[in-house]
PAKE-981763 format. One record per residue: x, z, y of N, C-alpha, C, O in turn. Coordinates in steps of 0.05 Angstrom, whole numbers, padded with zeros to 5 digits, always signed. Example, Ala and Ser with C-alpha at 12.3 -4.5 7.8 and 13.67 -1.06 7.14 Angstrom:
BEGIN
+00264+00156-00114+00246+00156-00090+00264+00156-00066+00285+00169-00066
+00257+00142-00045+00273+00143-00021+00258+00157+00001+00268+00161+00023
***
This chain:
BEGIN
-00188-00840-00549-00179-00855-00573-00193-00844-00597-00193-00820-00602
-00206-00862-00613-00221-00853-00636-00202-00844-00658-00180-00854-00662
-00211-00823-00673-00195-00813-00695-00200-00830-00720-00222-00840-00724
-00179-00832-00737-00183-00845-00763-00198-00826-00781-00201-00802-00776
-00208-00837-00804-00222-00820-00823-00204-00798-00834-00213-00775-00837
-00179-00804-00839-00160-00784-00849-00156-00762-00828-00155-00738-00834
-00153-00770-00803-00150-00751-00781-00175-00733-00778-00173-00709-00773
-00198-00745-00781-00223-00730-00778-00225-00709-00800-00232-00686-00795
-00217-00717-00825-00218-00698-00847-00199-00675-00843-00205-00652-00848
-00175-00682-00833-00155-00661-00828-00165-00643-00805-00162-00618-00807
-00177-00654-00785-00187-00638-00762-00209-00620-00772-00209-00596-00764
-00227-00630-00787-00249-00613-00797-00239-00590-00815-00251-00569-00815
-00218-00596-00829-00206-00576-00847-00195-00553-00831-00196-00529-00839
-00183-00559-00808-00170-00539-00791-00187-00528-00769-00180-00508-00756
-00209-00542-00763-00225-00535-00739-00237-00507-00740-00249-00499-00760
-00235-00493-00718-00249-00468-00714-00275-00474-00699-00278-00497-00690
-00292-00455-00696-00317-00460-00682-00313-00468-00653-00326-00486-00642
-00294-00455-00639-00289-00461-00611-00259-00460-00605-00243-00448-00620
-00252-00473-00583-00224-00473-00574-00226-00468-00543-00242-00480-00530
-00209-00450-00533-00205-00447-00505-00177-00458-00498-00157-00449-00509
-00177-00478-00481-00152-00491-00473-00145-00482-00445-00160-00488-00426
-00123-00467-00443-00117-00455-00417-00098-00471-00400-00088-00461-00380
-00093-00496-00408-00073-00513-00393-00082-00542-00392-00073-00558-00407
-00101-00548-00374-00112-00575-00371-00108-00583-00342-00114-00568-00323
-00098-00607-00338-00090-00616-00311-00106-00640-00301-00101-00663-00309
-00126-00635-00284-00138-00658-00270-00117-00670-00250-00100-00656-00240
-00120-00696-00246-00103-00710-00227-00121-00722-00205-00144-00730-00211
-00110-00724-00181-00124-00739-00160-00122-00769-00166-00101-00778-00175
-00144-00783-00160-00141-00812-00161-00122-00822-00139-00106-00839-00143
-00124-00809-00116-00105-00813-00094-00108-00789-00075-00127-00774-00078
-00090-00786-00056-00092-00764-00037-00117-00767-00020-00126-00747-00008
-00128-00791-00019-00153-00794-00003-00176-00777-00014-00195-00771+00000
-00174-00769-00040-00195-00752-00052-00197-00725-00036-00219-00713-00036
-00176-00717-00023-00176-00691-00009-00184-00693+00020-00190-00673+00032
-00184-00717+00031-00187-00721+00060-00211-00706+00071-00209-00693+00092
-00234-00709+00058-00259-00698+00069-00259-00667+00069-00276-00655+00083
-00240-00655+00056-00240-00625+00054-00222-00612+00075-00220-00588+00076
-00209-00628+00092-00194-00617+00114-00211-00616+00139-00230-00631+00142
-00204-00597+00157-00217-00597+00183-00204-00619+00201-00185-00632+00192
-00214-00623+00225-00206-00646+00241-00176-00645+00248-00162-00665+00248
-00165-00621+00252-00137-00618+00258-00120-00629+00235-00101-00644+00239
-00127-00621+00211-00111-00629+00188-00117-00657+00179-00100-00670+00166
-00141-00667+00185-00146-00696+00180-00128-00713+00197-00117-00733+00188
-00124-00705+00222-00106-00719+00240-00078-00718+00230-00063-00738+00230
-00069-00694+00221-00042-00691+00209-00039-00708+00185-00018-00721+00181
-00059-00708+00168-00059-00724+00143-00054-00754+00149-00037-00766+00136
-00070-00764+00168-00068-00793+00174-00041-00799+00187-00027-00818+00180
-00033-00782+00206-00008-00787+00221+00017-00785+00202+00037-00799+00206
+00015-00767+00183+00038-00763+00165+00038-00782+00141+00058-00784+00126
+00016-00797+00137+00014-00816+00115+00020-00802+00088+00036-00811+00073
+00006-00780+00084+00010-00763+00060+00003-00780+00035-00019-00791+00033
+00022-00781+00016+00017-00798-00008+00016-00781-00033+00007-00792-00054
+00023-00756-00033+00022-00739-00056+00022-00710-00048+00029-00704-00025
+00014-00692-00066+00014-00664-00060+00042-00654-00053+00047-00640-00033
+00061-00661-00070+00088-00650-00066+00110-00671-00072+00133-00664-00075
+00103-00696-00074+00123-00716-00081+00129-00716-00111+00114-00703-00126
+00149-00729-00120+00157-00730-00148+00183-00716-00151+00205-00728-00149
+00182-00689-00157+00207-00674-00157+00225-00679-00180+00250-00675-00178
+00214-00688-00203+00231-00693-00226+00219-00715-00243+00195-00714-00251
+00234-00736-00248+00224-00759-00263+00224-00753-00293+00242-00742-00304
+00201-00761-00306+00198-00756-00335+00200-00783-00349+00183-00801-00344
+00221-00788-00365+00226-00814-00376+00209-00820-00401+00218-00835-00419
+00184-00810-00403+00166-00816-00425+00138-00820-00413+00124-00801-00407
+00131-00846-00409+00104-00852-00399+00099-00840-00371+00076-00836-00364
+00120-00835-00356+00116-00822-00330+00105-00794-00333+00095-00783-00314
+00108-00782-00357+00098-00755-00362+00069-00754-00370+00058-00732-00371
+00056-00777-00376+00028-00777-00382+00022-00791-00409+00037-00809-00417
+00001-00783-00422-00008-00796-00446-00017-00825-00439-00034-00829-00421
-00007-00844-00453-00014-00872-00447-00042-00879-00455-00053-00899-00446
-00055-00863-00473-00082-00869-00482-00103-00854-00465-00127-00856-00471
-00094-00841-00444-00113-00824-00429-00121-00836-00402-00132-00822-00385
-00115-00861-00397-00124-00874-00373-00154-00879-00375-00163-00891-00394
-00170-00870-00355-00199-00874-00357-00207-00903-00357-00193-00920-00343
-00227-00911-00371-00236-00939-00372-00244-00950-00345-00243-00974-00340
-00253-00932-00327-00262-00941-00300-00239-00943-00281-00243-00950-00257
-00214-00938-00290-00191-00940-00273-00183-00912-00263-00197-00893-00266
-00160-00912-00250-00149-00886-00241-00129-00875-00261-00128-00884-00284
-00113-00855-00252-00093-00844-00270-00105-00825-00290-00128-00816-00287
-00090-00819-00312-00100-00799-00331-00107-00773-00318-00093-00763-00301
-00130-00761-00326-00138-00736-00315-00154-00738-00290-00161-00717-00278
-00161-00763-00280-00175-00766-00255-00205-00769-00259-00220-00769-00240
-00214-00771-00284-00243-00775-00290-00254-00751-00305-00247-00747-00328
-00272-00736-00293-00285-00714-00308-00300-00723-00332-00300-00709-00353
-00312-00747-00331-00328-00757-00353-00310-00765-00377-00316-00758-00400
-00288-00779-00371-00271-00788-00393-00256-00764-00405-00252-00763-00429
-00249-00744-00389-00236-00720-00399-00255-00705-00418-00247-00694-00438
-00281-00704-00411-00301-00692-00428-00301-00705-00456-00302-00692-00476
-00300-00732-00456-00301-00747-00481-00275-00743-00497-00276-00737-00521
-00252-00747-00484-00227-00748-00499-00216-00720-00506-00203-00716-00526
-00222-00700-00489-00211-00674-00494-00232-00654-00503-00230-00644-00525
-00252-00649-00487-00272-00628-00493-00287-00634-00519-00289-00617-00537
-00299-00658-00520-00316-00664-00543-00300-00669-00568-00307-00659-00590
-00278-00684-00566-00263-00691-00590-00249-00667-00602-00244-00667-00626
-00243-00647-00586-00227-00624-00596-00243-00598-00595-00231-00576-00597
-00269-00599-00591-00287-00576-00592-00278-00554-00572-00277-00531-00578
-00271-00563-00547-00262-00544-00527-00287-00531-00514-00304-00545-00502
-00289-00505-00516-00311-00491-00503-00306-00484-00474-00324-00482-00458
-00280-00480-00467-00272-00474-00440-00246-00488-00435-00227-00485-00450
-00245-00504-00414-00220-00518-00406-00212-00507-00379-00225-00511-00359
-00189-00492-00378-00180-00480-00353-00164-00501-00338-00143-00509-00347
-00174-00509-00315-00163-00531-00299-00142-00520-00279-00147-00501-00265
-00119-00534-00278-00098-00528-00259-00090-00554-00247-00076-00570-00260
-00099-00560-00222-00095-00586-00210-00065-00594-00212-00048-00579-00203
-00060-00618-00223-00033-00627-00227-00018-00627-00200-00028-00637-00180
+00006-00617-00200+00024-00613-00177+00015-00590-00159+00030-00584-00140
-00008-00578-00164-00016-00555-00148+00003-00532-00150+00004-00515-00132
+00017-00530-00173+00037-00509-00177+00062-00512-00160+00079-00495-00160
+00064-00534-00145+00086-00539-00127+00080-00531-00098+00098-00533-00081
+00056-00523-00092+00048-00518-00064+00066-00497-00051+00073-00499-00027
+00073-00477-00066+00090-00455-00054+00118-00464-00049+00134-00448-00038
+00126-00488-00056+00153-00497-00050+00154-00515-00025+00175-00523-00016
+00130-00520-00013+00129-00536+00011+00142-00522+00035+00136-00498+00039
+00158-00535+00050+00172-00522+00073+00153-00517+00097+00159-00499+00113
+00132-00533+00100+00114-00530+00123+00091-00511+00115+00071-00520+00102
+00093-00486+00122+00075-00465+00112+00046-00470+00119+00029-00467+00101
+00040-00478+00143+00012-00481+00151-00001-00505+00137-00025-00504+00130
+00015-00526+00132+00005-00548+00116+00000-00540+00088-00020-00548+00076
+00017-00524+00076+00013-00514+00049-00013-00498+00047-00027-00501+00027
-00019-00481+00067-00043-00465+00066-00068-00484+00068-00087-00480+00052
-00067-00503+00086-00090-00522+00088-00093-00539+00063-00116-00544+00055
-00071-00547+00051-00072-00563+00027-00084-00548+00003-00100-00559-00011
-00076-00523+00000-00087-00507-00022-00117-00504-00019-00132-00506-00038
-00126-00499+00005-00155-00496+00010-00170-00522+00004-00191-00521-00008
-00159-00545+00012-00172-00570+00007-00173-00575-00024-00193-00585-00034
-00152-00569-00038-00151-00573-00067-00173-00556-00080-00186-00565-00099
-00176-00531-00071-00196-00514-00083-00224-00525-00079-00241-00525-00097
-00230-00534-00055-00257-00545-00049-00262-00570-00065-00284-00575-00075
-00241-00587-00068-00243-00611-00084-00249-00604-00113-00267-00616-00126
-00235-00584-00124-00239-00577-00152-00267-00566-00157-00280-00573-00177
-00277-00550-00139-00304-00539-00142-00325-00561-00140-00344-00562-00155
-00321-00579-00120-00341-00600-00115-00342-00621-00136-00363-00629-00145
-00318-00631-00145-00317-00654-00163-00314-00647-00193-00322-00663-00210
-00304-00624-00199-00298-00618-00227-00315-00595-00238-00328-00598-00259
-00316-00573-00224-00331-00550-00236-00361-00556-00236-00376-00544-00252
-00370-00574-00220-00398-00582-00220-00404-00603-00242-00428-00608-00248
-00384-00614-00254-00388-00636-00273-00394-00626-00301-00408-00641-00316
-00386-00603-00308-00391-00592-00335-00385-00562-00335-00364-00554-00324
-00402-00547-00346-00398-00517-00346-00374-00509-00362-00365-00486-00360
-00363-00526-00379-00339-00520-00395-00314-00520-00378-00294-00508-00385
-00315-00534-00355-00292-00534-00337-00291-00508-00321-00311-00499-00309
-00268-00495-00321-00263-00471-00305-00238-00475-00288-00220-00491-00295
-00238-00462-00264-00218-00469-00245-00197-00449-00239-00200-00425-00245
-00175-00458-00226-00153-00441-00216-00153-00442-00186-00153-00464-00174
-00152-00419-00173-00150-00418-00144-00121-00423-00136-00104-00406-00142
-00116-00445-00122-00089-00450-00112-00085-00436-00086-00102-00435-00069
-00061-00425-00082-00054-00412-00057-00025-00418-00049-00009-00427-00066
-00019-00415-00024+00008-00418-00014+00020-00390-00011+00013-00375+00007
+00038-00384-00029+00050-00356-00029+00070-00352-00007+00080-00330-00004
+00076-00373+00009+00093-00369+00032+00081-00349+00051+00096-00335+00065
+00054-00347+00052+00040-00328+00069+00021-00312+00050-00002-00320+00047
+00030-00289+00039+00013-00274+00021-00013-00265+00032-00033-00264+00018
-00014-00259+00058-00040-00251+00070-00059-00274+00070-00083-00271+00064
-00050-00298+00078-00067-00321+00077-00075-00328+00049-00098-00337+00044
-00057-00324+00030-00064-00329+00002-00086-00310-00007-00105-00319-00022
-00085-00285+00001-00106-00266-00006-00133-00274+00006-00154-00271-00007
-00132-00284+00030-00157-00293+00043-00169-00316+00028-00194-00318+00025
-00152-00334+00018-00162-00358+00003-00174-00349-00023-00194-00360-00032
-00161-00329-00036-00172-00319-00061-00200-00307-00057-00218-00311-00072
-00202-00292-00035-00228-00280-00028-00249-00301-00021-00273-00298-00026
-00240-00323-00009-00258-00344+00000-00272-00358-00024-00296-00363-00024
-00256-00366-00044-00267-00381-00066-00266-00367-00093-00277-00377-00113
-00253-00344-00094-00249-00330-00120-00275-00320-00133-00275-00316-00157
-00295-00316-00117-00321-00307-00128-00338-00329-00139-00359-00324-00152
-00329-00354-00136-00344-00376-00148-00345-00372-00179-00324-00366-00190
-00368-00375-00191-00370-00369-00220-00352-00386-00238-00346-00378-00260
-00344-00409-00228-00326-00426-00244-00297-00420-00241-00281-00430-00257
-00289-00404-00221-00261-00397-00217-00254-00373-00234-00268-00352-00233
-00233-00375-00250-00226-00354-00269-00198-00344-00265-00190-00323-00277
-00182-00357-00249-00154-00348-00246-00143-00357-00219-00153-00376-00206
-00121-00344-00211-00104-00353-00189-00082-00369-00201-00069-00360-00220
-00077-00393-00190-00056-00410-00201-00031-00411-00184-00033-00420-00161
-00008-00403-00195+00017-00403-00180+00038-00418-00196+00038-00419-00221
+00057-00429-00182+00082-00439-00195+00100-00416-00201+00099-00395-00187
+00116-00418-00221+00134-00396-00229+00156-00391-00208+00166-00369-00207
+00162-00411-00192+00182-00407-00171+00169-00394-00146+00150-00405-00136
+00180-00372-00137+00170-00359-00113+00186-00368-00089+00210-00374-00091
+00173-00371-00066+00187-00382-00042+00208-00363-00031+00228-00372-00020
+00204-00337-00033+00223-00317-00023+00223-00293-00041+00202-00281-00046
+00246-00285-00051+00248-00262-00069+00231-00266-00094+00215-00285-00096
+00235-00248-00113+00219-00249-00137+00191-00239-00132+00185-00226-00112
+00172-00246-00151+00144-00238-00147+00140-00208-00150+00118-00198-00146
+00161-00193-00157+00158-00164-00158+00162-00151-00131+00157-00127-00128
+00169-00166-00111+00173-00155-00084+00146-00148-00072+00126-00161-00077
+00145-00126-00057+00120-00115-00046+00107-00135-00027+00083-00132-00022
+00121-00154-00016+00109-00174+00002+00086-00189-00011+00068-00199+00003
+00087-00192-00038+00066-00207-00052+00043-00190-00061+00024-00200-00073
+00044-00164-00055+00022-00146-00064-00006-00155-00056-00025-00151-00071
-00010-00166-00031-00037-00175-00024-00049-00195-00044-00073-00196-00047
-00032-00211-00056-00042-00231-00076-00052-00217-00101-00074-00224-00110
-00036-00198-00111-00045-00185-00136-00070-00168-00130-00088-00167-00146
-00071-00156-00106-00094-00140-00099-00119-00157-00098-00141-00149-00107
-00117-00181-00086-00140-00199-00084-00148-00209-00111-00172-00212-00116
-00129-00215-00129-00135-00224-00156-00151-00203-00171-00172-00209-00183
-00142-00178-00170-00157-00156-00183-00184-00153-00171-00204-00148-00185
-00186-00154-00144-00211-00150-00130-00232-00171-00139-00256-00165-00140
-00222-00195-00145-00241-00217-00153-00242-00221-00183-00253-00240-00193
-00229-00202-00198-00230-00203-00227-00218-00229-00238-00230-00242-00255
-00195-00237-00227-00183-00262-00235-00156-00257-00249-00141-00239-00241
-00150-00272-00270-00124-00273-00282-00105-00286-00262-00114-00303-00246
-00079-00279-00263-00059-00293-00247-00043-00310-00267-00029-00299-00284
-00044-00336-00264-00030-00355-00282-00006-00366-00268-00007-00377-00246
+00017-00362-00280+00042-00374-00271+00049-00398-00288+00053-00396-00312
+00050-00421-00275+00055-00447-00289+00083-00456-00283+00094-00450-00262
+00095-00469-00302+00122-00480-00298+00121-00497-00273+00102-00512-00268
+00142-00496-00257+00144-00512-00232+00172-00521-00228+00190-00515-00244
+00176-00537-00208+00202-00548-00202+00212-00537-00176+00198-00539-00156
+00236-00526-00176+00247-00516-00151+00255-00539-00134+00267-00558-00143
+00249-00538-00108+00256-00559-00090+00270-00547-00066+00270-00523-00062
+00283-00564-00050+00297-00554-00026+00319-00535-00033+00338-00543-00048
+00317-00511-00023+00339-00491-00027+00335-00476-00053+00353-00460-00060
+00313-00479-00067+00307-00463-00090+00321-00475-00115+00322-00499-00118
+00332-00457-00132+00346-00466-00155+00326-00470-00178+00306-00457-00180
+00332-00489-00196+00317-00492-00221+00323-00470-00241+00305-00461-00254
+00348-00463-00242+00356-00442-00262+00381-00428-00251+00388-00432-00228
+00394-00413-00267+00416-00396-00258+00441-00412-00251+00458-00402-00237
+00442-00437-00260+00465-00454-00254+00461-00473-00231+00479-00488-00223
+00437-00473-00220+00430-00492-00199+00412-00514-00209+00402-00513-00232
+00409-00536-00193+00391-00557-00202+00400-00570-00228+00424-00574-00233
+00381-00576-00246+00387-00589-00271+00393-00618-00267+00383-00631-00248
+00408-00630-00286+00417-00657-00282+00400-00678-00298+00401-00702-00291
+00385-00670-00317+00369-00688-00333+00345-00674-00344+00343-00650-00343
+00326-00690-00355+00301-00678-00363+00303-00659-00388+00291-00638-00387
+00319-00666-00408+00322-00647-00430+00333-00620-00421+00324-00599-00431
+00352-00620-00403+00363-00595-00393+00341-00580-00377+00338-00556-00380
+00327-00595-00361+00305-00583-00345+00284-00569-00363+00277-00546-00358
+00275-00583-00384+00255-00573-00402+00266-00548-00417+00251-00530-00423
+00291-00549-00424+00303-00528-00441+00309-00502-00426+00314-00481-00439
+00309-00503-00399+00317-00479-00384+00294-00468-00367+00299-00452-00350
+00269-00477-00371+00246-00465-00357+00246-00435-00360+00239-00420-00341
+00252-00426-00384+00249-00398-00391+00265-00379-00373+00258-00356-00370
+00286-00390-00361+00303-00372-00344+00287-00362-00320+00289-00338-00313
+00271-00379-00308+00255-00370-00285+00233-00352-00294+00227-00332-00280
+00220-00357-00316+00200-00339-00327+00211-00312-00333+00199-00291-00326
+00235-00311-00344+00247-00285-00350+00253-00270-00325+00248-00246-00323
+00263-00284-00304+00269-00271-00279+00244-00259-00266+00245-00237-00255
+00222-00274-00266+00197-00264-00254+00185-00241-00270+00174-00223-00258
+00187-00242-00296+00177-00220-00312+00192-00195-00305+00179-00174-00300
+00218-00196-00304+00234-00172-00297+00228-00163-00269+00226-00139-00263
+00225-00182-00250+00220-00175-00223+00193-00160-00220+00192-00140-00206
+00173-00169-00234+00146-00156-00231+00146-00129-00245+00134-00110-00234
+00159-00127-00268+00159-00101-00282+00176-00080-00268+00166-00058-00263
+00201-00088-00261+00218-00068-00247+00210-00064-00218+00218-00044-00206
+00194-00083-00207+00183-00079-00180+00159-00060-00180+00149-00054-00158
+00150-00052-00203+00127-00033-00204+00100-00046-00200+00081-00031-00193
+00098-00072-00203+00072-00086-00197+00050-00074-00214+00027-00071-00205
+00055-00068-00240+00033-00060-00258+00026-00031-00256+00006-00022-00266
+00043-00015-00243+00036+00012-00236+00017+00012-00212-00001+00028-00210
+00023-00006-00193+00006-00008-00169-00021-00022-00176-00041-00016-00164
-00020-00041-00195-00044-00057-00201-00048-00056-00232-00043-00076-00245
-00057-00034-00243-00059-00031-00272-00079-00049-00285-00079-00052-00310
-00097-00062-00270-00116-00081-00281-00107-00110-00280-00121-00127-00289
-00083-00115-00269-00074-00142-00266-00067-00155-00293-00054-00143-00310
-00077-00179-00297-00072-00195-00321-00055-00220-00313-00061-00233-00293
-00035-00225-00329-00016-00247-00322-00014-00266-00346-00011-00257-00369
-00015-00292-00340-00011-00312-00361+00013-00329-00353+00015-00338-00331
+00032-00332-00372+00055-00349-00368+00050-00375-00384+00047-00375-00408
+00050-00398-00369+00042-00423-00382+00065-00444-00380+00077-00447-00359
+00070-00457-00402+00090-00478-00404+00118-00468-00400+00136-00484-00393
+00122-00443-00405+00149-00432-00404+00160-00425-00432+00181-00413-00434
+00145-00432-00453+00153-00425-00480+00148-00395-00485+00138-00381-00467
+00154-00386-00509+00151-00358-00516+00173-00347-00534+00173-00323-00539
+00191-00364-00543+00211-00354-00562+00231-00335-00549+00244-00319-00562
+00232-00335-00522+00250-00317-00507+00238-00290-00503+00252-00271-00495
+00212-00286-00507+00198-00262-00500+00208-00237-00515+00213-00217-00502
+00212-00238-00542+00223-00214-00556+00250-00206-00544+00255-00182-00540
+00267-00225-00540+00294-00219-00529+00290-00204-00502+00304-00185-00497
+00273-00214-00485+00269-00203-00458+00258-00175-00460+00266-00157-00445
+00238-00170-00478+00227-00144-00480+00248-00123-00488+00249-00102-00476
+00263-00130-00509+00283-00111-00519+00306-00107-00499+00317-00085-00496
+00314-00128-00484+00335-00126-00464+00326-00108-00441+00341-00091-00432
+00302-00112-00431+00292-00096-00409+00289-00067-00418+00296-00049-00403
+00280-00062-00443+00278-00034-00453+00306-00021-00453+00309+00002-00445
+00326-00036-00462+00353-00025-00464+00363-00016-00437+00374+00006-00434
+00361-00034-00417+00372-00028-00390+00355-00008-00375+00366+00008-00359
+00329-00008-00379+00312+00012-00366+00319+00040-00376+00321+00059-00361
+00322+00042-00402+00328+00068-00414+00355+00079-00404+00358+00103-00400
+00374+00061-00399+00401+00070-00390+00401+00076-00361+00418+00093-00352
+00385+00064-00345+00387+00067-00315+00360+00071-00302+00356+00062-00280
+00341+00084-00315+00314+00086-00304+00312+00104-00280+00292+00105-00266
+00333+00120-00274+00333+00136-00250+00331+00119-00225+00322+00129-00204
+00340+00094-00226+00338+00076-00203+00310+00065-00198+00304+00057-00176
+00294+00065-00219+00267+00054-00217+00247+00074-00227+00233+00069-00247
+00244+00097-00214+00227+00119-00225+00198+00111-00225+00182+00124-00239
+00190+00090-00211+00162+00081-00211+00155+00066-00236+00132+00061-00241
+00175+00058-00252+00170+00045-00278+00166+00068-00299+00186+00080-00308
+00141+00073-00306+00134+00097-00321+00137+00094-00351+00138+00113-00366
+00137+00068-00360+00137+00063-00389+00159+00044-00396+00171+00031-00379
+00164+00041-00422+00182+00020-00431+00172-00007-00421+00148-00013-00422
+00190-00024-00410+00182-00051-00401+00166-00067-00422+00147-00081-00415
+00173-00064-00447+00159-00079-00468+00130-00070-00470+00113-00086-00478
+00124-00046-00462+00096-00037-00462+00080-00052-00440+00057-00059-00444
+00092-00056-00417+00079-00071-00396+00073-00100-00405+00052-00111-00399
+00093-00111-00419+00089-00138-00429+00065-00140-00448+00049-00158-00446
+00063-00121-00466+00042-00121-00486+00015-00113-00474-00006-00118-00487
+00015-00102-00451-00011-00094-00438-00020-00114-00417-00044-00116-00412
-00002-00129-00404-00009-00145-00381-00003-00175-00383-00014-00190-00367
+00013-00183-00403+00022-00211-00404+00010-00226-00428+00006-00214-00449
+00003-00252-00423-00005-00270-00445+00013-00295-00442+00022-00301-00420
+00018-00308-00464+00037-00331-00464+00024-00356-00477+00013-00355-00499
+00025-00378-00462+00015-00403-00472+00032-00414-00494+00057-00410-00494
+00020-00428-00513+00035-00439-00536+00051-00464-00529+00069-00471-00544
+00044-00478-00508+00055-00505-00503+00081-00503-00487+00082-00487-00468
+00101-00519-00493+00102-00537-00516+00110-00521-00541+00129-00506-00541
+00094-00524-00563+00099-00509-00587+00127-00516-00597+00134-00540-00599
+00142-00496-00604+00170-00501-00611+00172-00512-00640+00155-00506-00657
+00192-00529-00644+00197-00541-00669+00220-00527-00683+00241-00522-00670
+00217-00521-00708+00238-00508-00723+00237-00516-00752+00216-00523-00763
+00260-00516-00765+00261-00525-00793+00247-00506-00811+00237-00513-00833
+00244-00481-00803+00231-00461-00819+00207-00450-00803+00211-00433-00785
+00182-00458-00810+00159-00449-00795+00155-00419-00795+00142-00408-00777
+00167-00405-00814+00165-00376-00815+00178-00363-00791+00170-00341-00783
+00197-00376-00779+00210-00365-00755+00191-00364-00732+00191-00344-00717
+00174-00384-00729+00154-00383-00708+00134-00360-00712+00127-00346-00694
+00126-00357-00737+00108-00335-00744+00121-00308-00738+00107-00290-00727
+00146-00305-00744+00160-00280-00738+00162-00275-00708+00158-00252-00699
+00167-00295-00692+00168-00292-00663+00141-00283-00653+00139-00264-00636
+00119-00295-00662+00092-00288-00653+00086-00259-00660+00074-00244-00644
+00094-00251-00684+00089-00223-00693+00105-00203-00676+00095-00181-00671
+00129-00211-00668+00145-00193-00651+00133-00190-00623+00134-00168-00612
+00122-00211-00613+00109-00210-00587+00082-00195-00589+00075-00179-00572
+00067-00201-00610+00040-00192-00614+00021-00215-00614+00019-00229-00594
+00008-00221-00636-00009-00244-00637-00031-00244-00616-00041-00265-00608
-00040-00220-00607-00061-00218-00587-00051-00226-00560-00067-00228-00541
-00025-00231-00556-00014-00240-00531-00011-00270-00528-00003-00280-00507
-00018-00285-00549-00014-00314-00550-00041-00328-00544-00062-00321-00554
-00039-00349-00527-00063-00365-00520-00056-00395-00522-00034-00403-00517
-00076-00410-00529-00071-00439-00535-00071-00455-00509-00087-00452-00491
-00051-00473-00507-00048-00491-00485-00042-00519-00495-00024-00523-00512
-00057-00539-00486-00053-00566-00495-00036-00583-00476-00021-00601-00485
-00037-00577-00450-00023-00592-00429-00034-00620-00425-00020-00638-00416
-00059-00624-00432-00072-00650-00427-00073-00656-00397-00078-00637-00382
-00069-00681-00389-00063-00705-00404-00034-00713-00404-00027-00736-00405
-00016-00693-00404+00012-00699-00403+00022-00708-00431+00009-00704-00451
+00045-00720-00431+00055-00734-00455+00061-00714-00477+00062-00722-00501
+00066-00689-00471+00072-00669-00491+00047-00655-00502+00049-00634-00515
+00024-00667-00499-00002-00656-00508+00000-00645-00536+00009-00659-00554
-00010-00621-00539-00012-00608-00566-00041-00607-00574-00057-00595-00560
-00047-00619-00596-00074-00619-00607-00081-00591-00619-00064-00581-00634
-00104-00580-00612-00110-00554-00624-00114-00555-00654-00112-00535-00668
-00119-00579-00665-00123-00581-00694-00096-00584-00709-00095-00580-00733
-00075-00592-00694-00050-00597-00708-00027-00579-00700-00009-00573-00716
-00026-00570-00675-00003-00555-00665+00002-00529-00680+00025-00520-00683
-00020-00516-00688-00018-00490-00700-00025-00489-00730-00029-00468-00742
-00025-00512-00743-00035-00513-00770-00016-00501-00791-00023-00499-00814
+00008-00493-00782+00027-00479-00800+00023-00449-00799+00037-00434-00812
+00004-00440-00782-00001-00411-00780-00024-00403-00798-00041-00419-00804
-00026-00377-00806-00048-00368-00821-00074-00371-00806-00075-00370-00781
-00096-00375-00820-00122-00382-00807-00131-00360-00787-00139-00367-00765
-00128-00335-00795-00137-00313-00777-00121-00313-00751-00132-00309-00729
-00095-00317-00754-00078-00318-00730-00084-00342-00713-00085-00340-00688
-00089-00365-00726-00095-00389-00711-00121-00386-00695-00122-00395-00672
-00141-00374-00707-00166-00370-00693-00164-00351-00669-00177-00355-00648
-00147-00331-00671-00142-00313-00648-00129-00328-00625-00137-00326-00602
-00109-00344-00632-00094-00359-00611-00112-00381-00599-00110-00385-00575
-00127-00394-00615-00143-00416-00605-00167-00407-00588-00176-00421-00570
-00178-00383-00593-00202-00375-00580-00204-00346-00572-00207-00340-00548
-00201-00328-00591-00208-00300-00586-00190-00287-00564-00201-00272-00548
-00164-00293-00564-00147-00280-00545-00154-00288-00516-00155-00271-00498
-00158-00313-00512-00165-00322-00484-00192-00313-00476-00197-00307-00453
-00211-00312-00496-00238-00302-00490-00236-00273-00479-00250-00266-00460
-00219-00257-00491-00216-00229-00483-00202-00228-00456-00209-00213-00438
-00181-00244-00453-00165-00243-00428-00182-00251-00404-00181-00237-00383
-00197-00272-00406-00214-00282-00383-00241-00267-00382-00255-00269-00362
-00248-00252-00403-00273-00238-00402-00297-00257-00407-00319-00251-00397
-00293-00279-00421-00315-00297-00427-00335-00285-00446-00327-00270-00465
-00360-00290-00442-00380-00281-00461-00385-00303-00481-00378-00327-00476
-00396-00296-00504-00402-00317-00525-00422-00336-00514-00430-00355-00528
***
């Protein structure tokens, strides 16, 4: 969609040299896009099962089906299915130097009950992303999808495709299939991520089957669902820190995406309080939990919170640490945040760090 003259002037006024968008979602035109990437056994399973989506539709979004209505490619297909149209509408229009791709619904793979199918599906998704997207433009960077139901198989998949120059992170849903991600059963995944110099990105996901959405059980409507994402993020942060993950893997980098960030100061101070009072139970936690947060975690901006007093957002960012914040647009979903508008209430230096410098450092991108 073309910008008006007024919008162009506003964009140019706010524009930095570059933007790194760490939350971009390609969509499949249909599940047939993946068919060629399965071996014969899983091609037969695919046909016999009449697979119609990666994980089904776990939660209905009552706004455009969850997608921007102006992002349908002119050649047809759903929003996010055309590398060329995405280049025009997102990369070129918003000066995106790196777009970190996380295949839509790929964050639900770890909730699938059929473990071997989940493993095969993750592998096919990775080959599809490399073949159709990472080859289309050097600005596209990829997420390695894995099935965490089998951590050893997940580690093998990371080793298989993680060395591809376009792959920059391991992509997981925030819901773990068994126990929290601080449990030692998941150590092979973190070890493989570090071995391949990949960030581990946890994206908001939907609990299915026996898994709860939040502490009260399944949510009843979309506003409740959106407002309580942070509960799962908080739980996984505590699980990883008190599980000693960062003592075992001191080079591990973690990105929390689409879980908000206003809860982070509360969580840091709460963990510090309880660790100090009962640290004899977790002697492997050598530092204040807030120190692990400031050394190992980054937080996506999307959806940017709305408040009557913009100074409150600034205060929250300062409490977390501005170097921990990274820009996320969530394209092509309906809650898309424009890099030119979402952060325009922040000071210029802070805005430039969040839009580019912090993610550049986290991923190790060169100029």
